[in-house]
C-alpha positions as CSV (number, residue, x, y, z in Angstrom):
1,M,-22.4,-6.1,33.9
2,S,-20.0,-3.7,32.1
3,K,-20.0,0.0,32.3
4,K,-22.3,2.1,30.1
5,N,-20.7,3.1,26.9
6,A,-17.8,0.8,27.5
7,T,-15.3,0.5,24.6
8,H,-14.5,-3.0,23.5
9,S,-11.6,-4.1,21.4
10,N,-12.2,-5.4,17.9
11,K,-10.9,-8.8,19.0
12,F,-13.6,-8.9,21.7
13,K,-16.3,-7.8,19.4
14,F,-15.3,-10.5,16.9
15,K,-15.2,-13.2,19.6
16,V,-18.7,-12.3,20.8
17,A,-20.2,-12.1,17.3
18,F,-18.6,-15.3,16.3
19,E,-20.0,-17.1,19.3
20,A,-23.4,-15.7,18.4
21,L,-23.0,-16.9,14.8
22,K,-22.1,-20.4,16.0
23,G,-25.4,-20.6,17.8
24,K,-24.2,-23.0,20.5
25,K,-25.4,-20.6,23.2
26,T,-28.4,-18.3,23.3
27,V,-28.0,-14.6,23.1
28,A,-29.1,-14.4,26.8
29,E,-26.3,-16.8,27.7
30,L,-23.8,-14.7,25.8
31,C,-25.1,-11.5,27.4
32,H,-24.5,-13.1,30.9
33,E,-21.1,-14.5,29.9
34,F,-19.7,-11.4,28.3
35,G,-21.6,-8.8,30.3
36,I,-23.1,-6.9,27.4
37,A,-26.6,-6.1,26.1
38,S,-28.4,-8.3,23.6
39,S,-28.8,-5.4,21.2
40,Q,-25.0,-5.1,21.1
41,I,-24.6,-8.8,20.3
42,Y,-27.1,-8.5,17.5
43,D,-25.4,-5.5,16.1
44,W,-22.0,-7.1,16.1
45,K,-23.3,-10.3,14.7
46,K,-25.1,-8.5,11.9
47,K,-21.9,-6.6,11.1
48,L,-19.8,-9.8,11.0
49,E,-22.3,-11.4,8.7
50,S,-22.2,-8.5,6.3
51,V,-18.4,-8.1,6.2
52,G,-17.6,-11.8,6.4
53,P,-17.9,-12.6,2.6
54,Q,-15.4,-9.8,1.8
55,I,-12.7,-11.7,3.6
56,F,-12.7,-14.3,0.9
57,A,-12.8,-11.7,-1.9
58,M,-9.5,-10.2,-0.7
59,K,-6.5,-11.2,-2.7
60,S,-3.7,-12.6,-0.6
61,K,-0.1,-11.2,-0.9
62,P,2.5,-13.3,-2.6
63,K,4.2,-15.6,0.0
64,N,7.7,-15.0,-1.2
65,T,7.8,-11.2,-1.2
66,D,11.2,-11.0,0.4
67,T,12.7,-13.2,-2.2
68,E,11.0,-11.2,-4.9
69,I,12.4,-7.9,-3.5
70,E,15.9,-9.4,-3.3
71,R,15.6,-10.5,-7.0
72,L,14.4,-7.0,-8.0
73,H,17.2,-5.3,-6.1
74,A,19.7,-7.6,-7.9
75,T,18.2,-6.7,-11.2
76,I,18.3,-3.0,-10.4
77,G,22.0,-3.3,-9.4
78,K,22.9,-5.1,-12.6
79,L,21.1,-2.5,-14.8
80,K,22.8,0.3,-12.9
81,V,26.2,-1.2,-13.6
82,E,25.4,-1.6,-17.3
83,C,24.0,1.9,-17.5
84,D,27.2,3.3,-15.8
85,F,29.4,1.3,-18.1
86,L,27.6,2.5,-21.3
87,A,27.6,6.1,-20.1
88,K,31.4,5.8,-19.5
89,A,32.0,4.1,-22.9
90,L,30.0,6.9,-24.7
91,G,32.0,9.5,-22.8
92,R,29.1,11.0,-20.8
């Protein structure tokens, strides 16, 4: 068994909760396999179930952000050159 008040990584918590959600093993089997209390597994499982739907509500970032940034930098450069030209032409 693990130490009392052991700190587990988020990755470990997810793994245990996901195994519990799959239901292929009993909570008792998971307790023995991972060395944690059943109450902890139930808590992590409940948290995963409550937060899970939010994952699909999140908007994904555009895939070509680097390309978009380069395009915007080019546009900024072009506008800067035009602005400098007009300022010089108007005598500013």
